C-alpha positions, 0 to 999 in steps of 0.5 A, a space after each residue: 215384565 216385558 215391554 210390548 209397547 212403546 206410543 204416543 198418548 191418545 191425540 198426541 204425536 202430531 205436528 209440532 212448531 217452534 219459533 227461533 225465539 230462545 223459548 223451550 218448547 213444551 217436554 215430550 215426554 208426558 205424551 209417550 207411554 210405555 207398556 209393561 206386560 204383568 207376566 205374573 198376572 192373569 185376568 179371568 179371560 186368561 190375559 196378562 195384565 198391562 201396565 200403562 206408564 208415562 215416559 215422564 214418570 219412569 224418567 223420574 224413577 217412578 216404578 221403571 220396568 225391569 227392561 228399561 234402560 232409557 228413551 232417546 229423542 234422536 233427531 234427524 240432524 243427530 250426526 252433525 249435533 254438538 253434545 252441549 251437556 249430558 242430555 242435551 245436543 245442539 246444531 244449526 241454533 236447535 238445542 234438544 234435551 234428549 230425555 225430555 224432548 224439550 227443543 229450544 231454538 235461537 237466531 242463526 248465522 248459519 247460510 242454510 237453516 233447519 226449517 222442519 225435522 224428524 224426530 224418532 224416539 228410540 227406547 234403549 234397554 237396561 244392562 242385561 236385559 233385551 226389549 220384547 217389542 212386536 216384531 217391526 215394532 217402529 219407534 214414535 215419531 214427531 215432525 219439528 218445524 222451525 219458523 223465524 216468526 208467527 204472522 197469524 192465528 185464528 180458531 177454527 171454525 170460526 163459529 161451532 154450535 154446541 149444546 149442554 149435557 154434552 161431555 167427555 164423561 165422568 173422570 171421577 164418583 164418590 158414592 155415599 151409603 144410604 140404604 135404611 137397610 143393612 148390607 153385608 156385602 157389596 160387589 162390583 161385577 165385571 158385567 151384569 153377569 157377575 161371574 167375575 169381580 171387577 177387582 180380578 180384571 183390574 192391573 191393581 186390584 182395586 175395588 173400593 167394596 173389596 175386603 169392607 165389613 162395616 157397610 154401614 149408612 153414610 159410609 163413602 166409596 171413591 171410584 178414583 181416575 189415578 188407579 182405575 184408568 191406569 187399567 186401559 185395556 179396560 177403560 180405552 178412553 183412559 180418563 172417564 167411565 165409558 161403561 156402566 158400574 154393576 153392583 150386587 147388593 147382598 142385605 143381610 135380611 135376605 138370602 138372595 142379593 139384588 142387582 143394580 146399575 150406576 149409568 156412568 155411561 149415560 153422563 146427564 144422569 150422574 149428578 151430586 145428590 142423585 140417588 139409585 135404588 136397587 129396583 125393589 124399592 130401597 134407595 142404596 146410594 147418593 152421589 156425594 161427589 162427581 167430576 166430569 171432563 168436558 168434550 167440546 174443543 176448538 181448534 186454532 191454527 196460525 201462519 208463520 213468515 215461511 208461508 206455511 200453516 200449522 195447527 197449534 191445538 195440542 201440545 203447544 200450550 195454548 190457554 182458552 177462556 170465555 169472551 169479554 161480557 160472558 156469564 162465568 156460568 155459561 160456558 166452562 173451559 177445563 186446562 187442556 182447552 175442552 169446554 161445556 156449557 150451560 142450559 142457562 147459555 142456550 140461545 146465545 152466541 159467546 165469544 171464545 178467546 185463545 191465548 198463544 203462550 210467549 213461545 208462540 206469540 209475534 208481533 200483534 199475534 198474541 190470540 184469536 177469538 171465535 164464537 160459540 152458538 148454544 143450541 138446546 140440550 138433546 134432552 128436550 129433543 123428539 127426533 122422528 125416524 121416518 121408516 121408508 116406504 118399501 120396508 117389510 113392515 108387515 114385519 115387527 121391527 123388533 125382530 129384524 135389522 133396522 138401518 137409520 140413515 142419518 144427515 150430517 153436513 146437510 142444510 136442506 132437509 129435501 136434499 137429504 131426502 132425495 139422498 137417503 132415498 137413492 141410497 135406499 132405492 139401490 140397496 133394494 135393487 141392484 143386483 150388483 150388491 147381492 144379497 143386500 136387494 133381497 134382504 132390504 126387499 124382505 127382511 130388513 128396515 130402513 129409517 131416516 133422520 134428519 138434523 140440520 147442519 149449519 154448514 156443508 160436509 164434513 172437517 178434513 183434519 190432515 194436511 193436504 198438498 194444494 194443486 190448481 187447475 187439475 183435470 179431474 176424472 169427470 173431465 173438469 179442471 179444479 183445485 184439487 187437495 190431496 193427502 200430504 202422507 198418503 202421497 208420500 207413500 205413493 212416490 216412494 212406492 212408484 219411484 223407488 228405484 232400490 238404490 238411494 232414498 226413496 221419497 218417504 227416506 227423503 222427507 225423514 232426512 231433509 224434512 218437508 219443502 217449504 213454498 219457496 222450495 217449488 223453484 227450488 234447484 237440485 244442485 242447490 237444495 243438494 249443496 244444503 243438505 250436505 251442510 245440513 244433514 250429511 255431508 256426503 248427501 247426494 251419494 251412496 245410500 243418500 243418493 236420489 233420483 231427478 223424479 223423487 226429487 220433483 216429486 219432493 218440491 211438488 210438497 211444498 204447497 201444503 195446506 189446512 183448510 178450515 174446519 166445518 160446524 155440522 150437526 154430528 162434527 164428523 171428521 176425515 182423518 186426523 190431525 197433522 202427524 208423520 205417518 198417520 194411523 188414520 188415514 184420509 178416507 176414513 170418516 168418523 166421529 171426532 170424539 177428540 173435539 166434537 162428539 163421541 157415540 155416548 154423546 150420540 146415545 143420548 140423542 138417539 135413545 130418544 128417536 120416535 118412529 114417524 111421529 112426535 106420538 110414536 113408538 119410542 124405538 131409539 133406545 131399543 134400536 140405536 141406543 143404549 139403555 141405563 143398564 148399558 145394553 147396546 140397542 140391537 141395531 146399535 151399529 146400523 147407524 149411516 151417517 149420509 154426509 153431504 158435501 163431501 166426496 165419496 168416502 166411507 168407514 165404519 166407527 167402531 169403540 173398544 169396550 168392557 167386556 164386549 170388546 170392540 163394538 161397532 157404533 156406526 157407518 159415515 159415508 160421503 156422497 159424490 164421486 170425485 177421483 182424480 188420475 194421479 198420471 200428472 205426477 208421471 208415468 209411474 202413477 197409475 190409478 186415481 184417488 179421491 180429492 177435495 176442492 179448495 178455495 182461498 178465504 177471501 180477506 184471510 190467510 186461510 183455506 176452505 174446502 169448497 163442498 160439493 152439490 149433492 148429486 141427483 143420485 147416490 154416486 156408484 162408489 158412495 152406494 159400494 162404500 155403505 154396501 162395503 160397510 154395512 157388511 162390517 155390521 154383520 161380521 165382515 172384515 176387510 179382505 184387502 192388504 195394505 203395502 208395509 204391512 206383510 204378515 199377520 201377527 199370531 196375536 191377530 190370526 187368533 183374533 179373526 177366529 171370531 170373523 166370518 169371512 177370514 181364517 188365520 193360516 195357522 188354524 189350517 196347519 195339519 202336520 205343519 202342511 197347509 190343509 183344506 180340510 179345517 177351511 170355515 166355508 165348508 158350509 153346506 149349499 142351500 136350496 132352501 132353509 128356515 128357522 127353528 123357533 125352539 129345539 125340536 121335540 123328540 120322540 118315535 118322530 121329530 117335530 119342529 116349528 118353523 118362523 112365519 111364512 119358512 114352512 111353504 117352501 118345504 115339500 113332504 118326502 123331501 131330505 132335509 137336515 138341521 144346522 146350528 148357525 155359529 159359521 165359526 164352527 167346523 162343518 162336521 159339528 154344524 149339520 144333522 144327520 139326514 131327515 126326511 119330512 113326513 108331513 108339514 102344517 103351514 097354519 101351524 108352522 110346524 114339519 114332522 120329521 123322520 130321521 134316516 138313521 138309527 143311531 142316536 143324535 143329540 137333536 137338542 143341539 139344534 136350538 132356538 135360531 138353528 136352521 131346517 135346510 135342503 141340502 144340494 146334493 153333490 157332483 156325482 162325478 169323480 172328476 167333479 168330486 175327487 173327495 167323494 161328498 155327499 152333499 155340496 159344500 161351500 167350497 167345492 170338493 175340486 178346490 178342497 182337493 186342490 189345496 190338499 194335494 198341493 198344501 198351497 193356497 190360490 195364490 203364489 207362494 211364497 206369499 208376498 205383498 198385494 194390495 191389488 183390487 183384484 187376485 188372479 188364482 195360480 193354484 187351480 185343478 187342471 183344465 178347470 172349465 168353470 167358473 170362466 172368472 177364475 178370481 170368483 172361485 171359492 177357495 184360499 186367497 192370501 190377505 185380510 184386515 191389513 196384511 198381505 200374508 198369514 191370513 186368507 179370504 175366500 175369493 179373489 174379487 169381493 166388495 169386501 177387498 175392493 169397491 169400485 173399479 174404473 172402467 176406460 174405453 179407448 179408441 186408437 189409444 185414445 180414452 173417450 170415456 170412463 165408468 165406474 163399476 162395482 165388484 160384487 160380493 163373493 159367495 162367501 160373504 153373500 152366504 154369511 149375511 144371509 144366513 144371519 139376516 134371511 136364510 130363506 134367501 139362500 135359495 136366491 144365492 144358490 142358484 146364480 152360485 150354481 152356474 159358477 160352481 168349480 167343474 172340470 166340464 166345459 160349459 155348453 155354449 149358447 149355440 150348443 144349447 140352440 143346436 140341441 134344442 132344434 134337434 129334438 124338435 126336429 126328431 119330434 116333428 119327425 116322429 109325428 110325421 112318420 106317425 101321422 103317415 102310419 095313421 
């Protein structure tokens, strides 16, 4: 069975801190997961089943994969090490168990000491086998920091606001049968359609009801964690249920089974003794036992003798307990330090204690205390969402999208209200982010909901470089914090001269600098590294430039800032780890330690419209009901983060069987960027930052929140416009350095995305063809939505959505079109029809087909479109494909792709993370559009990859949100202004088609001005002269006629 993955377990792989006190660190083997693909077992969706095995169990001989030989923890100093046992190596006072990752450090008399090192975990195949890891798979890496002593430790945030009924989830459940009606069979369905049983998807086939013939009263059925949650494709949070259990009960006395749901996703509803009926009056089950995992978790930071700060929260063996005088029933801790509070603790402030393990204690430093502030349960809340003025209230909210702006990090209701209205006003009126202006004015609601935070902003979890008095984009000087690992990546890409080590490789070999290294000389450090790393360091493949060394020294001032106590606990980035997968500009729910989306559902499902007595809209729009059905606007929850820089992200979680589900959007409110030119002339562009300050009377650092601006910043607004696009199946069109080619499996996944297309899907006889491009959709002058399938007789009659009939005219040529934008054009549209009559009062249109051949008119069911197409250009030079109707992809570009078998971007494809892409493969003598980046064709890149995936245009808001425009006089920049990019026409089309197809005509008017053409556009002057000439001729004609009179 092939090994297809080797990675850190969830929330593992963070930096490790050890002391030179001869105390071993915790083993790391149980933090690593080997993924084995079981090729002999396939689920009903055609996926091979996956088995996730901990390295610890494999090392112990528990079911090792056939390919597995051994896993070796390989430190950067391995070449200098001495073997001290069959599984241990030592150097510089550090001993490593290569099998388990356990590390012990002792005091050393060596003149130079290792203070940090990188360690990768290498998987080796068994004899006669080869590993089948994905191409370019990198081994798991971890950073180990080695200190002499610890100098202080503390809990962060110092006070954390929490609520009862907030839990991670149910980890084990036992149901007892209490039905008074005899039962023949119970089936656990994979979803509420019961097309398949859950057992067919499970790796082990485990189903507590499978094979049972005696469903007697009192029988118990166990859903055990140890069996279920190994199926991580189905249970991605591999310790709790996140989805409901759907059951079908067949009674002996009834022909048809009944269906019921155990709402394991609504944790608070599952209590011991709770009963569940079948919806028809018969109680079927009682909860005989339930085990739950706690959700809240405080963090622990520490300082060390070398002047560095470390995060000790995970993988360090801390223990947590209630403080002195706290009632045992008020708060309960799990073994991993997570805790829950009881309703008896509401309004109390509870002290909590963090105890360091012996391996991390120091003189006078054995632990720390913090506080937990307990607020009332959300079960007792009546949150109110206020519909913003200007929303199209004449339309039922249940029929149109509803965007909910939620306050995070706002301590003042008025400031949040002003911020929400500012965002909404720009969405309704800003032409640069068309089509949102048309959609929010006509067919989208906006609401706002305030929840007060004790502190502003969000928690910045990542390690930062602290720089003092740096001049930033607005002209002021600030104490700027920049993300450590992203700066390392910048240094590697900008200073890489392809000889020797780049910045990233230098860090990996020698470790991270200490504060004392800020003044170190290159000669002194090179001598040190020759003793600690390699005797040839600084020469040949181990050489490095002065610029690279100076950049390495800049990494010495590293800080962590205190976490914030906010309403929803949003966080930026992730806890310190090498090459983090979550970037610093990613803002999301802190589902490890604060809240996950299921906790928010408890609150959002209780939201009422406009007042405490208003309509209970929350569950229908933004929550999740007892059956597990997501609200129709589940992902349209936008957290506006007060005091935070302009960063943003879409949240998403994997659910079964839905797959990836959008769960919300987070966006900071302030433009705060710094030009990186202060790092050196090679560093162009700007980067977001936050402001830091030292904590008075403590060794820690605080982030200094920005004031809420009077208007939403350009970047914040553009970010919100971009992230909202994700909720309507638009994917990112940008690429990241280091991710060149999109794997075939990923190309398969983008088939469901509207604005991206995989390379393999466009090949005909091995060559690129334009015929199968998704965005060969019809250009549309006007469109209406069918409320039901056409009524077909000698004529065809349709009923359209309210307000859609009036735009059409009798005798107009129209077509039907399905609204599945993944489908090829030929399968989307009907043949031509002519409008015979219309009746606006009854919303009906009567049509006559213009062909006599049979057509399956029933294929155009409810929600299909009736539309008036745009004629294609009549001249062959502009229409070499002889199309009758115009498509979004023009015939000129389709012909060009077919003739050259190439996209519009340069071939062979290369890494390309530029904001905009200039096309190089265009028809000769193309005169329109003048901005060639806006042309619709095939441009390489998307979903983080540069190659083997395409998007439609070289400039789009889904590739890059903003650009900095500088004005210079005499080579000196005199002013700067941030500019918002626009959506490309394809993304505009996608949004309009899903939300309000009537707006197709609005966006097509603008597109018509830029539709590719070989004709020269008529200049303004030429147009004026032509009009003047016509007027002169008319005047002469009038004078001649007058004279003849």
